[in-house]
Structures are given as structure tokens and as C-alpha cells.
One Martini backbone bead per residue (centre of mass of N, CA, C, O) as a GRO file, in nm:
protein
  325
    1MET     BB    1   4.117  -8.819  -2.055
    2VAL     BB    2   4.462  -8.682  -2.044
    3GLY     BB    3   4.518  -8.406  -2.075
    4LEU     BB    4   4.789  -8.204  -2.130
    5ARG     BB    5   5.079  -8.272  -2.025
    6TRP     BB    6   5.251  -8.039  -1.914
    7THR     BB    7   5.492  -7.832  -1.869
    8TYR     BB    8   5.608  -7.551  -1.741
    9ASP     BB    9   5.710  -7.427  -2.006
   10GLU     BB   10   5.441  -7.463  -2.157
   11LEU     BB   11   5.279  -7.281  -1.973
   12VAL     BB   12   5.438  -7.022  -2.021
   13LYS     BB   13   5.394  -7.009  -2.326
   14TYR     BB   14   5.089  -6.985  -2.316
   15PHE     BB   15   5.088  -6.705  -2.167
   16ASP     BB   16   5.267  -6.555  -2.376
   17ARG     BB   17   5.037  -6.607  -2.615
   18SER     BB   18   4.840  -6.450  -2.490
   19PRO     BB   19   4.669  -6.159  -2.509
   20VAL     BB   20   4.734  -6.155  -2.186
   21PRO     BB   21   4.997  -6.168  -2.038
   22PHE     BB   22   5.124  -6.379  -1.781
   23ARG     BB   23   5.237  -6.294  -1.469
   24ASP     BB   24   5.338  -6.420  -1.181
   25LEU     BB   25   5.345  -6.707  -1.110
   26ASN     BB   26   5.290  -6.935  -0.899
   27PRO     BB   27   5.549  -7.104  -0.740
   28ILE     BB   28   5.402  -7.374  -0.676
   29ILE     BB   29   5.384  -7.489  -0.954
   30LYS     BB   30   5.687  -7.540  -1.000
   31GLN     BB   31   5.747  -7.697  -0.740
   32LEU     BB   32   5.566  -7.939  -0.791
   33LEU     BB   33   5.680  -8.023  -1.072
   34MET     BB   34   5.983  -8.061  -0.957
   35THR     BB   35   5.910  -8.267  -0.697
   36CYS     BB   36   5.704  -8.443  -0.872
   37PRO     BB   37   5.710  -8.724  -1.014
   38GLY     BB   38   5.537  -8.711  -1.323
   39SER     BB   39   5.431  -8.442  -1.337
   40SER     BB   40   5.155  -8.221  -1.456
   41VAL     BB   41   4.961  -8.040  -1.668
   42PHE     BB   42   4.610  -8.078  -1.694
   43GLY     BB   43   4.477  -7.780  -1.637
   44ILE     BB   44   4.291  -7.468  -1.723
   45GLY     BB   45   4.183  -7.178  -1.578
   46GLY     BB   46   4.098  -6.859  -1.488
   47HIS     BB   47   4.259  -6.892  -1.170
   48SER     BB   48   4.375  -7.190  -1.237
   49VAL     BB   49   4.564  -7.496  -1.186
   50VAL     BB   50   4.594  -7.837  -1.287
   51LEU     BB   51   4.759  -8.104  -1.135
   52CYS     BB   52   4.942  -8.394  -1.188
   53ILE     BB   53   5.083  -8.591  -0.930
   54SER     BB   54   4.922  -8.862  -0.963
   55LEU     BB   55   4.713  -9.114  -1.034
   56ASP     BB   56   4.502  -8.987  -0.774
   57ILE     BB   57   4.628  -8.683  -0.778
   58ALA     BB   58   4.546  -8.342  -0.737
   59ALA     BB   59   4.639  -7.987  -0.803
   60LYS     BB   60   4.500  -7.680  -0.702
   61VAL     BB   61   4.627  -7.373  -0.832
   62SER     BB   62   4.682  -7.059  -0.809
   63LEU     BB   63   4.806  -6.830  -1.023
   64ARG     BB   64   4.785  -6.645  -0.782
   65SER     BB   65   4.872  -6.528  -0.503
   66GLY     BB   66   4.602  -6.506  -0.279
   67ASP     BB   67   4.343  -6.623  -0.387
   68GLU     BB   68   4.014  -6.600  -0.283
   69ARG     BB   69   3.867  -6.825  -0.447
   70LEU     BB   70   4.025  -7.067  -0.334
   71ARG     BB   71   3.965  -7.013  -0.042
   72HIS     BB   72   3.659  -7.037  -0.067
   73GLU     BB   73   3.660  -7.330  -0.163
   74GLN     BB   74   3.790  -7.441   0.093
   75HIS     BB   75   3.552  -7.375   0.274
   76ILE     BB   76   3.353  -7.560   0.126
   77PHE     BB   77   3.512  -7.819   0.172
   78GLY     BB   78   3.492  -7.815   0.475
   79LEU     BB   79   3.184  -7.853   0.483
   80LEU     BB   80   3.165  -8.108   0.304
   81GLY     BB   81   3.341  -8.293   0.487
   82LEU     BB   82   3.097  -8.323   0.698
   83SER     BB   83   2.891  -8.474   0.481
   84GLU     BB   84   2.997  -8.696   0.291
   85CYS     BB   85   2.972  -8.638  -0.027
   86PRO     BB   86   3.002  -8.848  -0.312
   87GLN     BB   87   2.911  -8.624  -0.549
   88VAL     BB   88   3.179  -8.492  -0.478
   89ILE     BB   89   3.474  -8.382  -0.485
   90ARG     BB   90   3.760  -8.484  -0.322
   91CYS     BB   91   3.918  -8.360  -0.045
   92LEU     BB   92   4.250  -8.404   0.094
   93PHE     BB   93   4.394  -8.107   0.097
   94ARG     BB   94   4.477  -7.788   0.262
   95GLY     BB   95   4.643  -7.503   0.137
   96VAL     BB   96   4.825  -7.253   0.042
   97ASP     BB   97   4.713  -7.216  -0.289
   98VAL     BB   98   4.625  -7.535  -0.231
   99THR     BB   99   4.446  -7.821  -0.365
  100PHE     BB  100   4.381  -8.151  -0.285
  101LEU     BB  101   4.265  -8.399  -0.518
  102GLU     BB  102   4.095  -8.607  -0.676
  103LEU     BB  103   4.161  -8.792  -0.967
  104ILE     BB  104   3.978  -8.730  -1.280
  105VAL     BB  105   4.008  -8.865  -1.631
  106ASN     BB  106   3.715  -8.893  -1.798
  107GLY     BB  107   3.569  -8.630  -1.780
  108THR     BB  108   3.303  -8.473  -1.886
  109LEU     BB  109   2.982  -8.457  -1.984
  110HIS     BB  110   3.061  -8.376  -2.267
  111ASP     BB  111   3.236  -8.627  -2.320
  112ARG     BB  112   3.020  -8.846  -2.258
  113ILE     BB  113   2.800  -8.774  -2.472
  114SER     BB  114   2.994  -8.849  -2.722
  115ILE     BB  115   2.947  -9.133  -2.626
  116LYS     BB  116   2.833  -9.446  -2.756
  117LYS     BB  117   2.643  -9.507  -2.476
  118PRO     BB  118   2.474  -9.572  -2.225
  119ARG     BB  119   2.257  -9.373  -2.011
  120PRO     BB  120   2.214  -9.314  -1.658
  121ILE     BB  121   2.009  -9.073  -1.609
  122LEU     BB  122   1.866  -9.105  -1.334
  123GLN     BB  123   2.126  -9.139  -1.174
  124TRP     BB  124   2.250  -8.870  -1.253
  125MET     BB  125   2.021  -8.692  -1.147
  126LEU     BB  126   2.050  -8.787  -0.853
  127GLN     BB  127   2.349  -8.716  -0.806
  128LEU     BB  128   2.339  -8.414  -0.877
  129SER     BB  129   2.112  -8.333  -0.684
  130SER     BB  130   2.256  -8.429  -0.426
  131ALA     BB  131   2.485  -8.230  -0.441
  132ALA     BB  132   2.305  -7.975  -0.423
  133ALA     BB  133   2.175  -8.060  -0.153
  134CYS     BB  134   2.426  -8.047   0.021
  135LEU     BB  135   2.460  -7.744  -0.006
  136GLU     BB  136   2.183  -7.657   0.088
  137ALA     BB  137   2.218  -7.769   0.386
  138LEU     BB  138   2.458  -7.534   0.418
  139GLY     BB  139   2.347  -7.263   0.262
  140TYR     BB  140   2.415  -7.330  -0.045
  141ALA     BB  141   2.516  -7.248  -0.381
  142HIS     BB  142   2.685  -7.318  -0.656
  143GLY     BB  143   2.615  -7.125  -0.939
  144ASP     BB  144   2.773  -7.344  -1.176
  145ILE     BB  145   2.590  -7.545  -1.324
  146ASN     BB  146   2.754  -7.758  -1.563
  147PRO     BB  147   2.909  -7.978  -1.783
  148GLN     BB  148   3.204  -7.875  -1.696
  149ASN     BB  149   3.128  -7.940  -1.369
  150ILE     BB  150   3.107  -8.251  -1.467
  151LEU     BB  151   3.207  -8.565  -1.366
  152LEU     BB  152   3.339  -8.892  -1.456
  153ASP     BB  153   3.406  -9.185  -1.339
  154ASP     BB  154   3.496  -9.521  -1.362
  155TYR     BB  155   3.159  -9.573  -1.297
  156ASP     BB  156   2.972  -9.347  -1.416
  157GLN     BB  157   2.990  -9.123  -1.196
  158ILE     BB  158   2.915  -8.835  -1.032
  159LYS     BB  159   3.108  -8.517  -1.015
  160LEU     BB  160   3.119  -8.226  -0.846
  161ILE     BB  161   3.264  -7.909  -0.933
  162ASP     BB  162   3.349  -7.607  -0.859
  163PHE     BB  163   3.330  -7.377  -0.567
  164ASP     BB  164   3.425  -7.066  -0.619
  165HIS     BB  165   3.103  -6.961  -0.678
  166SER     BB  166   2.984  -7.011  -0.426
  167LEU     BB  167   2.675  -6.928  -0.247
  168ARG     BB  168   2.454  -6.792  -0.062
  169VAL     BB  169   2.151  -6.813   0.015
  170GLY     BB  170   2.031  -6.491  -0.126
  171ASP     BB  171   2.228  -6.417  -0.317
  172MET     BB  172   2.371  -6.276  -0.587
  173LEU     BB  173   2.354  -6.371  -0.931
  174ASP     BB  174   2.641  -6.307  -1.172
  175ILE     BB  175   2.718  -6.608  -1.261
  176GLY     BB  176   2.724  -6.747  -1.592
  177TYR     BB  177   2.567  -6.959  -1.852
  178GLU     BB  178   2.399  -7.011  -2.112
  179PRO     BB  179   2.131  -7.236  -2.019
  180TYR     BB  180   2.200  -7.229  -1.676
  181VAL     BB  181   2.095  -6.943  -1.699
  182ARG     BB  182   1.867  -6.658  -1.628
  183GLN     BB  183   1.709  -6.394  -1.730
  184HIS     BB  184   1.504  -6.107  -1.671
  185ARG     BB  185   1.310  -5.841  -1.743
  186GLU     BB  186   1.310  -5.827  -1.431
  187LEU     BB  187   1.514  -5.726  -1.202
  188SER     BB  188   1.633  -5.980  -0.956
  189GLY     BB  189   1.896  -5.911  -0.810
  190GLY     BB  190   2.087  -6.042  -1.003
  191ILE     BB  191   2.131  -6.113  -1.322
  192TYR     BB  192   2.021  -6.431  -1.229
  193GLY     BB  193   1.936  -6.357  -0.944
  194ILE     BB  194   1.865  -6.565  -0.666
  195ALA     BB  195   2.022  -6.771  -0.476
  196GLY     BB  196   1.878  -7.104  -0.515
  197PRO     BB  197   1.639  -7.324  -0.598
  198VAL     BB  198   1.570  -7.182  -0.868
  199THR     BB  199   1.860  -7.166  -0.996
  200GLU     BB  200   1.946  -7.463  -0.956
  201GLN     BB  201   1.704  -7.608  -1.106
  202PHE     BB  202   1.753  -7.476  -1.375
  203ALA     BB  203   2.029  -7.597  -1.425
  204LEU     BB  204   1.941  -7.891  -1.398
  205GLY     BB  205   1.732  -7.895  -1.624
  206SER     BB  206   1.942  -7.832  -1.853
  207VAL     BB  207   2.109  -8.085  -1.798
  208PHE     BB  208   1.886  -8.295  -1.844
  209TRP     BB  209   1.841  -8.222  -2.132
  210TYR     BB  210   2.126  -8.293  -2.229
  211MET     BB  211   2.118  -8.591  -2.144
  212THR     BB  212   1.862  -8.667  -2.330
  213ARG     BB  213   1.953  -8.514  -2.618
  214GLY     BB  214   2.272  -8.417  -2.668
  215SER     BB  215   2.181  -8.114  -2.643
  216GLU     BB  216   2.149  -7.796  -2.596
  217LEU     BB  217   1.971  -7.553  -2.508
  218TYR     BB  218   1.928  -7.373  -2.798
  219SER     BB  219   2.161  -7.468  -3.006
  220ASP     BB  220   1.991  -7.371  -3.278
  221LEU     BB  221   2.052  -7.081  -3.181
  222GLU     BB  222   2.118  -6.773  -3.161
  223GLY     BB  223   2.212  -6.579  -2.913
  224PRO     BB  224   1.974  -6.367  -2.904
  225ASP     BB  225   1.746  -6.582  -2.921
  226GLN     BB  226   1.820  -6.732  -2.668
  227VAL     BB  227   1.790  -6.501  -2.470
  228ASP     BB  228   1.492  -6.439  -2.528
  229ARG     BB  229   1.380  -6.710  -2.436
  230LEU     BB  230   1.478  -6.680  -2.145
  231LEU     BB  231   1.344  -6.412  -2.073
  232ASP     BB  232   1.044  -6.542  -2.149
  233GLY     BB  233   1.022  -6.850  -2.076
  234ASN     BB  234   1.071  -7.018  -2.354
  235PHE     BB  235   1.009  -7.350  -2.376
  236PRO     BB  236   1.016  -7.651  -2.468
  237THR     BB  237   0.850  -7.912  -2.569
  238THR     BB  238   0.720  -8.177  -2.380
  239ASP     BB  239   0.649  -8.483  -2.243
  240PRO     BB  240   0.387  -8.535  -2.021
  241GLN     BB  241   0.443  -8.865  -1.993
  242ASP     BB  242   0.733  -8.794  -1.911
  243PRO     BB  243   0.899  -8.784  -1.614
  244ILE     BB  244   1.156  -8.631  -1.701
  245ASP     BB  245   1.018  -8.396  -1.846
  246GLN     BB  246   0.861  -8.301  -1.596
  247ILE     BB  247   1.115  -8.223  -1.435
  248ILE     BB  248   1.224  -8.017  -1.626
  249GLN     BB  249   0.986  -7.826  -1.613
  250ASN     BB  250   0.992  -7.783  -1.309
  251CYS     BB  251   1.275  -7.654  -1.306
  252TRP     BB  252   1.219  -7.412  -1.502
  253HIS     BB  253   0.962  -7.321  -1.293
  254GLY     BB  254   1.024  -7.359  -0.981
  255PHE     BB  255   0.867  -7.595  -0.818
  256TYR     BB  256   1.085  -7.638  -0.607
  257LEU     BB  257   1.159  -7.552  -0.281
  258ARG     BB  258   1.371  -7.787  -0.290
  259ILE     BB  259   1.617  -7.997  -0.380
  260ALA     BB  260   1.520  -8.227  -0.203
  261ASP     BB  261   1.250  -8.259  -0.362
  262LEU     BB  262   1.382  -8.347  -0.624
  263VAL     BB  263   1.510  -8.598  -0.516
  264ASP     BB  264   1.247  -8.741  -0.440
  265ASP     BB  265   1.126  -8.749  -0.722
  266ILE     BB  266   1.346  -8.922  -0.853
  267LYS     BB  267   1.318  -9.165  -0.661
  268ASN     BB  268   1.024  -9.234  -0.740
  269ILE     BB  269   1.093  -9.301  -1.039
  270LEU     BB  270   1.320  -9.504  -0.993
  271GLY     BB  271   1.239  -9.706  -0.733
  272VAL     BB  272   1.533  -9.679  -0.632
  273GLY     BB  273   1.821  -9.651  -0.514
  274MET     BB  274   2.117  -9.535  -0.499
  275GLN     BB  275   2.404  -9.599  -0.605
  276VAL     BB  276   2.681  -9.703  -0.467
  277GLN     BB  277   2.947  -9.510  -0.413
  278ARG     BB  278   3.267  -9.528  -0.452
  279VAL     BB  279   3.503  -9.533  -0.182
  280PRO     BB  280   3.750  -9.493   0.000
  281THR     BB  281   3.928  -9.612   0.227
  282PRO     BB  282   4.067  -9.519   0.513
  283ALA     BB  283   4.352  -9.608   0.423
  284GLN     BB  284   4.354  -9.458   0.157
  285ARG     BB  285   4.302  -9.177   0.265
  286TYR     BB  286   4.547  -9.161   0.450
  287GLU     BB  287   4.764  -9.198   0.229
  288ARG     BB  288   4.684  -8.951   0.054
  289LYS     BB  289   4.718  -8.740   0.276
  290ARG     BB  290   5.014  -8.796   0.333
  291LEU     BB  291   5.115  -8.720   0.053
  292CYS     BB  292   5.011  -8.428   0.053
  293GLU     BB  293   5.177  -8.336   0.297
  294LYS     BB  294   5.445  -8.390   0.161
  295TYR     BB  295   5.419  -8.209  -0.086
  296TYR     BB  296   5.371  -7.948   0.078
  297SER     BB  297   5.637  -7.952   0.243
  298LEU     BB  298   5.818  -7.906  -0.027
  299VAL     BB  299   5.674  -7.599  -0.101
  300SER     BB  300   5.660  -7.501   0.202
  301PRO     BB  301   5.700  -7.310   0.441
  302PRO     BB  302   5.665  -7.342   0.785
  303TYR     BB  303   5.447  -7.090   0.807
  304MET     BB  304   5.249  -7.246   0.641
  305PRO     BB  305   4.938  -7.326   0.643
  306SER     BB  306   4.707  -7.607   0.710
  307THR     BB  307   4.431  -7.827   0.592
  308ALA     BB  308   4.237  -8.081   0.639
  309GLU     BB  309   3.997  -8.285   0.583
  310GLY     BB  310   3.740  -8.132   0.770
  311ASP     BB  311   3.904  -7.897   0.899
  312LEU     BB  312   3.754  -7.665   1.165
  313ARG     BB  313   3.940  -7.525   1.401
  314GLY     BB  314   4.038  -7.250   1.281
  315LYS     BB  315   4.265  -7.048   1.394
  316GLU     BB  316   4.589  -7.067   1.209
  317ASP     BB  317   4.855  -6.904   1.137
  318GLY     BB  318   4.651  -6.664   1.010
  319CYS     BB  319   4.392  -6.803   0.971
  320ASP     BB  320   4.082  -6.785   0.904
  321GLU     BB  321   3.791  -6.836   1.036
  322PRO     BB  322   3.539  -7.022   0.966
  323HIS     BB  323   3.233  -6.998   0.859
  324ARG     BB  324   2.927  -7.061   0.995
  325VAL     BB  325   2.587  -7.232   0.946
   0.00000   0.00000   0.00000
């Protein structure tokens, strides 16, 4: 996956051609692209753009200044920084309207499934579940686990991304797309239920199905038929003798009281510990953080506050103090 590799002008043209032309792009986007040699637009999301800043650093910038969703994601990154969870994308530095992240260019789980080579499915299951369990331990649910939000690094190991829709366990879940969320005939909580172990493990079960089958749940059905199957909880038959299939069924039916219990179940089947995921050395982390601080200083006026990875010192230069769990 090489990304878009667009210039700023190409980004502007893209939005000019869109059905609803986008005006007033965040000036930080242009500033970063103009001040960082060799940088380019890597990808575009619904409310942010990802820039390739260097060989191993990305910058996620909100399309509009002051977007609360990016700020919320930065809060989640601050909490995750305390847990040192290697299965989530690493945040390097947080500033106003921009988050600097490790750059992973190998693509999403969708991209990986299309490549014909062996899949370490149980390791993937363990890594992805462990990422969800890290959030659960903080009192949060990811809320949008799906193959597009799962990256594979250079060592074919999973990194969970996009925490802008993460919500507290017990909140109403209103965002997501089938078959990684499901509605019920009787509305309970949000459109897709109440965020927590039940909704998270349902998403995980559908991802595990995709990992094992190579196609998404109900991909052979038209939209209305797919929705009806989900509403009725009518899931495909799986092999009762296959331990992975049993986990998938357990996830679809909300068997696990905690995602941590799902992690334990996968560990028991795997029979060995999780492969140690490679992480940067302290020296490498310091150097990347120093570079991010430099990039940020070039595009932000001196009054703009910033926070480093894992820094939850509280209110600073007008920043709201992070809520603690």
C-alpha cells in the first residue's frame, strides 16, 4: 500500500470535485506539506486527512479546525499511552488539530486478505482481541472494529486504529456498519445497542469470520436480506469441532462477559503466548517524538498547546483537562 501520495493542490481538486465541495481546509494541512520535505497526502477520511511526513511518521489532521472528534481521539491516545498496548497504533505526539502517529504502509486487513499467503489467524485473533481488551480495561469500547480499521505492520502483526468513535462502556452505540454491528428487533440503547463486551465481541466475531473465510459475513446476500439476518440473529452454521468456529459463535452470541475472557480463550487454544510484537527502542521513540515536536513547532503559533505521548498533566494553555477513568 503506497497511499495516495497527493500534493496539496491535488487534495484541493479532490474536494472541489466532490458532490459537496469542501471549503476552509485546516491550514495545518498545507503548512505541514509545505514545510516537511517529501511529505504527501497519504489517505482521506470522513473528517481528517493522513499525511506521510517521513518514512515512519504520519500526521492525522482534522479537515476543519477545532474538530472535536480528533480531540476525543487524542484523549483516548493519552489513556492508551499509559497502558503501552503494542496492538494499537502508536501515538508519537499530540497537538492542536494534529496527531503524529507511527506510519504503517502495508495496508488494512482487507488488503492483506487479498494476498495469497498463509494467515496467522490465531495470532491475529489474539492481537486484535488484546487491543480491544486494552480499551476495555480503561472503561472504553472501540465502537468501530472492522477490517478497514485494522492495519498490518512489516511483521504481519495487527495494529488497531481510529479511536475517534470510541465511547465509554454503557453508552449508546449509534455508529458502525454491518456486519460488524447489528440491530435488534427491539431497540435497546443506541441503534446498535449499548457499547460494551457484547457489541465489541460481535464485531470481533465477524472479523474472525472474515479472517478465516476470506469474505465478509453475508457478503453473498443483498443489503435488506443481510440486515434481516442480523436483526434475527440468524448466523451461518459453523463447525462445532473447530475451536476457532466455536469462538466465532461465542462472539456472535455475546458469550464472553469481558473481552479479557475472550483473550484467555484464544490463548488456551493457541497453546503458546502471543508473539512479542516489535516496538521501537526508547532512543528511537525519543528521536521520533523530537522530530514531531519540530514539525509541530513549524506550523503552530507559540500559543498553541501540545501534549506528548502519554502526557496527561491536565489543563495547559487552555486545553481541557483529560477525564480520568
